[in-house]
N, C-alpha and C positions, 0 to 999 in steps of 0.2 A: 388846369389842363392846357396843353398846347395844340394848336391846329395841326392836323395830320399832314404828312408830306404831300407835295403837289400831285404825285402819282395816285395817291388814294383819293384826293379831292376830285381829280379829273375822272377817276373810275366811278366815283359816286355819281357825279353829274352825268356820266354816260348812261346810267339807267334811265334818266329822264330822256336822253337821246333815243334810247331803244323803245321805251314803252309809250312815250307821248305820241308816237305815230298812231297808236290805237285810239287814244283819247281825242286827238285833234283831227286825224285823217278819217277815222271811222265814225266816231261818235258825233262829231260836229260837222262833218262834210259829206263823205261819200255814202255812208249808210243811210242817214236820214233822207238825202236826195234820192237815192235809189229806191228806198222803201216807199216814200211818198209817190214816186213816179209809177211804180208797178201797182200800188194799191189804188191809184186813181183810175186805172184801166180795168177792162174786163179780166176776170169775173167779179172784181171787187166793187168798183165804182165808188170808192171812198168809205165803204163799210167792210170790215173784216171780222172773221170769226176765229176765236182762239179759246180752247178749253170749254167749248159749248156755249159761249156767249158772244153776241155781236157788239162791236165797238166802232166808233168813229176811228178811222185809220190812225191819225196822229195821236189820239187819246190813248189807244192801246200801246203805242210806242212809249208814251210817258209812263203809263201804268206798269209796263213790263220792266222798265228801268227802275222805277220806284220800288217794285217788289224785290229786285236784285239788291238794291242798296239797303233795304230793310234786312235781308238775309245777311249781308255783309256786317251790318251794325250788330246783329245778334251774335255772330261768330267771332268777331274781332277780339272781344275780351278773352275768350277761350284760347285763341291762337296766340295772342300776345303773352298770356300767362305761361303757356308751354314754352314759348321762345325765351322768356326771361328766366324761367327756372332751369331749362335745359341748355341755354346758351347756344341755340342753333337758329338764330333769326335768319341767317343767310339761306339755310336749307328751305325754310318756309317761303322765303322770298323767291327762291328758285322754283319750288313746287307750284306756286300760284302763277308765276310767270309762264310756266309750261302750259298750265290749264288755259290761261287767257290767250296765249299765242296760238295754240292748236285750235281753240274754238273760233278765233278770229279767222284763221285759214279756212275753217269749215264753212264760213260764209260764202266761199266760192260756189257752193252748191245751192245758194238761196235764190230761188226764182218763184214764179207764180204757182208752179206745181209742188213746191217744197216750202210753203209759207211757214208752217209750224217749225220746221227745222231751222229756218232763218231766225225766228224769234228766240228759240232755245239757244242757238249759237251766240246770238247777240247778248243774251243774259249771262251765259257762261263766260264770254269774253270780258264783260264788265265785272263779273264776280272775280275772275283771276286778276284783272288789273287793279282793282281797289284793295283786294286782300294783300297783294304783294306790296302795295304802296305804303301801308302802315309800317312795314318792316324797313322799307327804304327811308321813309321820313324819320324814323327813330334813330337812324345813323347820324343825323345832322348834329345834335348836341354832343355826340361821341367823337366826331372827327373835326369839329370846329369850335374854337373858343368864342365867347359871346360877341366880341367886337367884329368877328369875321362872318357871322352867320347871315346877316342881310346879304352880303356880297356873294357868299357861297350858295345860299338859297336861290338868289337871282341867277347865278351861273347855271344851276340845274335847270331852271325853267327856260333859260336862254338856249341851252343845249337842246332841250326838248322842242322848242319852237323851230330852231334851225333844222333839226332832223325832220320834223313834221313838214316844213316847207319843201324840203328836198323830195320827200315821198309824195307830197301833194302835187308837186310839179310833174313827177313821174306819172302819177295817176292822171293828171290833167292831159298830158301828152297822149297817153293811151286812149282817153275818152275822145279827144279831138281828132286823132288820126287813126281811130280803130279800123276804118275802112282800108287803110294802107297796110295793115298788119294781116298777113295771110290766114293765121289761125283764129282770128276773131271774126265772128259772123254778124254781130250787132253791137251797139253801144253798151248794152247791158253786160256783154262778155268782158268788155274792158274794165267796167266797174268791179265785177266779180274777181277779175285777175288782180286788181288793186287790193281787194280784201286778202287774197292769198299772199301777195308781196308784203303787206303790212305784218302779217303773222310771222313770216320768215325774217323780216327786218327786226322785229321785236325779240324773237328768240335768239337771233344771231348776235346782235350787238350787246345783248344782256350778258353774254359770256365775259365781256371785259370787266364789269363790276364784280361778277361772280368770282373772277380770278383774283382781284386785288383787294376787295373789301374784307375786313376781318370777319371771322365767323361769328363772334359775339361771345361774351363771357357768361358762364352759368352763375349768376349773381347769388343764387340761393342753393347751390349744389349741395350744401351741407344740411339742407332742410327739406329735400325732396321726398324723403321717405314718408309714405302715407299721405302725401299731398294730393288733393283732388283737383286735377287740372280743369275740370268742367266748372265746378263752383268757384275754384280759386281765382279764375279770371274775373268773375263778377265781383268777388270780394276785393280784388285789386282795384277794379274800377270804382268801387264804393270808397276805398281808401283814398284814391286819387281825387274823387269828388269831394271828400271831406277836407283834403288838403287845399283844394281849389277854393272852397267856400271860406277858408281862413285867410285867403290872399285877395284883398279887396280889388286890386287892379286887374289881376288875372281873371277873377270871377266876372267882373263886368265886361272884360274883353271877350271872354268865351261866350257869354250871352249875346253880345253884339255880333260876334262871328256867326253864331247859330242863326240869327235872323238875316243878316245881309247876305250870307252865303246861300240861303234859300233862293234869293233873287239872282245872284251871280251864276250859280250852276244851272238854274232853270233857263236863263237867257242863253247861255252857251249851248245847252243841249237842244233848245228849241229854235235857234236862229235859222238854221237851214230850212226846217219845216215851215217857219214863218214866211221866209222869202218865196218858197215854192207854192205855198197855199194861198197867201194873201196877194202876191204879185204875179203868180204863175211864171216865175223866172225859169228859164231853161237850165238844165243841169250844168252846162258849161259856165254860164254866168254865176251860178251859185258857187261852184268850185273855185272859180277865179276870185270871188268875193272872200271866201274863207281863207284862201291863200294870202290875200291882202291883209286880212285880220291877223294872221300869224306873223307876217313880216313886221307889222306895226307893233305887235305884242312883244317882239324881241326888244325893240327900243323902249317900250313901256316898262318892261321889267327892270331894265337898268336905270331908267329915269326915276322910278319909285324908290329904288335902292339909294340913289344919290340924294333924293329929296329927304328920305328918312334920316340920312346922316346929318342933314342941315336942320330940319324942323322936328325930327322925332317921329317914330312910327305911328303913334296914335293920331297926331295932327294930319299926317299924310293920308291915313286911312279915312279920316273924317271927310277930307276933300274928295277922295276917290268915291266913297259911297254916295256923296251928294251928286257927283257926276253921273253915277249909275241911275239915280232917280230921274235926272234930266233925259237920259237915254230912253227910259221906259215911257216918259211923256211924249218924247219925239216919235217913238215907234208907234204910238197910238194914233197920232195925227198925220203921219207922213202919207203922201198920196201917190208917189211915183217910185219907180225902181231906182232912180238916181238919189232920192232921199235915202233909200235902203243902203246904197253903196256908201254914201257919206256917213251914215250912222255906223256902218261896219268899221270905218276908220276909228271912230270914237270908241267903239267896243274894244277894238284891238289895243288901243292906247292904255286902257285900264284893266283889261282882262288878265294879262300876265302879271302886271304889277300888284294887283290886289291878292292874287294867290301866293306869289312869292313873299310879299310883305306880311300876309297873315301867318304863314308858316314860320317865318323868322321871328315875328313878334311873339308868338306863342313860345318858341324855344328860348327867347330872352326873358320872358316873364315867369316861366315855370321855375320851380326851385332846383337847386343843384341836387341831382339824384342819380342813382344807378338804374332806377326803374324807367329808363327812357322809353322802352317799348310800351309799358303800361300807360305812361303819360301821353304818348302819341296815339295809342289806342283810344284813349278818352277823346282826344282831339278828333280822330277820324270817325269815331262813333257819333260825335256831335255833328260833324260834317255830313255823314250819311243820313242821319235822321232828318237833318235840315233839307237835304235833297229829296228825300221821300215826301216830306210835306209839300215842298215847292212844286215838284212834278205832279203830285196827285191833285193839288189845288189848281194847277195850270190846266191839266186834262179835264178836271171836273167842270171848271168854268167854261171851257171850250164846248164841252158836250151840252152844258146848260144853255149857253147863249148862241152856240153855233158860230162864234166869232172869236178868232184867236187874238184879235186886238184887245178884247176885254181881258183876256188872260194875262197879256203883257202888262196892261195898266194896273192890274191887281197886285203885281209884284212890288209896287211902290210901298205898300203897307209893310212888307218885310224890310225893305231898305230903310224906311223911316224909323222903325223900331231899332234897327241896328245902329242908325245914326245917333239916336237919343242915348243909347247905351255906350257908344264910343265917347260921346261928350262926357258922360258920367265917369267913365274910366279915366279920361284925361284929367277931369276935375279932381278925382281921388288921387291920381298920381302926383299932380302938382301940390295938393294939400299935404301928402306924405313927405314930399321933398322939403317943405317949409318947416316941418316939425323937428 
C-alpha cells in the first residue's frame, strides 16, 4: 500500500485535534480540579453519595471512569464487527463523537445541586470519546504504509496536544479573569463554561475528518447474510487473539502494553486530583501545570518518534517505561508543590511519546490484514481493561490507606511487569532476526 495524500493524513490528525480537548482539558485538567474543589466543600466535605452508596470523593471519580471503560471494553467487539462487515466505520465514529461532545457540553450544568447529573455526563462523555477512538485508530494502517506510521501517529498526538493547549489557555484565561467577564458570577461558572466550549470544539472540528476520511470498505459484504453482529464481534476478537498468540513478538508486546498502560493512564487521570488533594494546590496552579505538561508532551511525542527511528520501538519503550517507574517513586517522596511542578515536566516528556509509540508499534507488529478495525478493537479492549484495573486498584488503595501517595507507589508493580515483558519481546525480536 501507499500512504494516503497529505489532505487525508491531515484530516485524520484533525480528529486528534478535535477530541483530545476532552481527554486532556476535561479528563486531566478542569473536570478533576472542579470536581475535587466542589466535593471538598459543603455539603460533601470529601464524602459523596452516588447510587445509594457513600464514597471518598476521588475514589468515586476513579470508580465511575473504570465502570465506563469496562462498558466500552464489552461493546467494542460488537461495534467493530458491525463496522467491518457493513463498511461504515466513519458513521460509528460520528455517532459516538456526537454522544461524547453533547455529554461534555452537558457538564455545564454540573454543580453541587446537580451532582449525579455531572457524574452521568462525565461517564457518557468518556464513553463517546473512547468508542469513537477505536474507529479513528483503525484508520492508521489503512492510510499509512509501515515506514510512515510512527511519524503519522506522532502527528496525530501532536495535533491533539496543540489543540488542547489552545483550549486550556482559553479556559485558564476564563478562570483567572472571571470577575472581569460580566455574565460570570463566580470562578465555577468559568470552569463550567469551559466544559461547554470543549464540547463545541470537539463536535465542530470533527467535521474536517468526517468530510475527508474514507467511509470504509465492507470487507465481508458478500457474507453478511445471517451474520450475527452480537456474537460475531466476540468471535472476531477470539480470532484476533488466536492470531496474536501465534506471533511471539506481538504477543509479548501486547501483554507488556496491558501492564504498563495501567500505570500510564492512571497517572494521567489522577494527576490533578493528586496535586489538589496532597498539596492543596489552587485551581489556577493546577491548570497552569497541566498546560505545561501538554506543551512538553508535544516535544516528547516527536522526540520518541525520532528515537524509535534510531534505536527501534521496543528499546525506546523500555527506556520510557523505566522513566515512568522513577516518576512514581519521586511522586511518593516529594514534599513540596515545586517538586510537583518539576515532576509534571517529566510526565509531559513521556506522556505523549509512550501513547503515540505504543499505537504505531502495534500497527507495525500486527499482520497485514483487511480486519484493521477488529485488530484495533482488540488493542483498545486491552487498553480499557488495563485502565479499569488500574483505576480500581488506585481508588481501592486510597480508600484502604486514606493516602493517595500509596496508590501512586503501587503503580510501580504494573510498570515493572510491563518492563519485563518488553525486554522479553525485544529478546524474541532479536532472536527471530538472527534465524
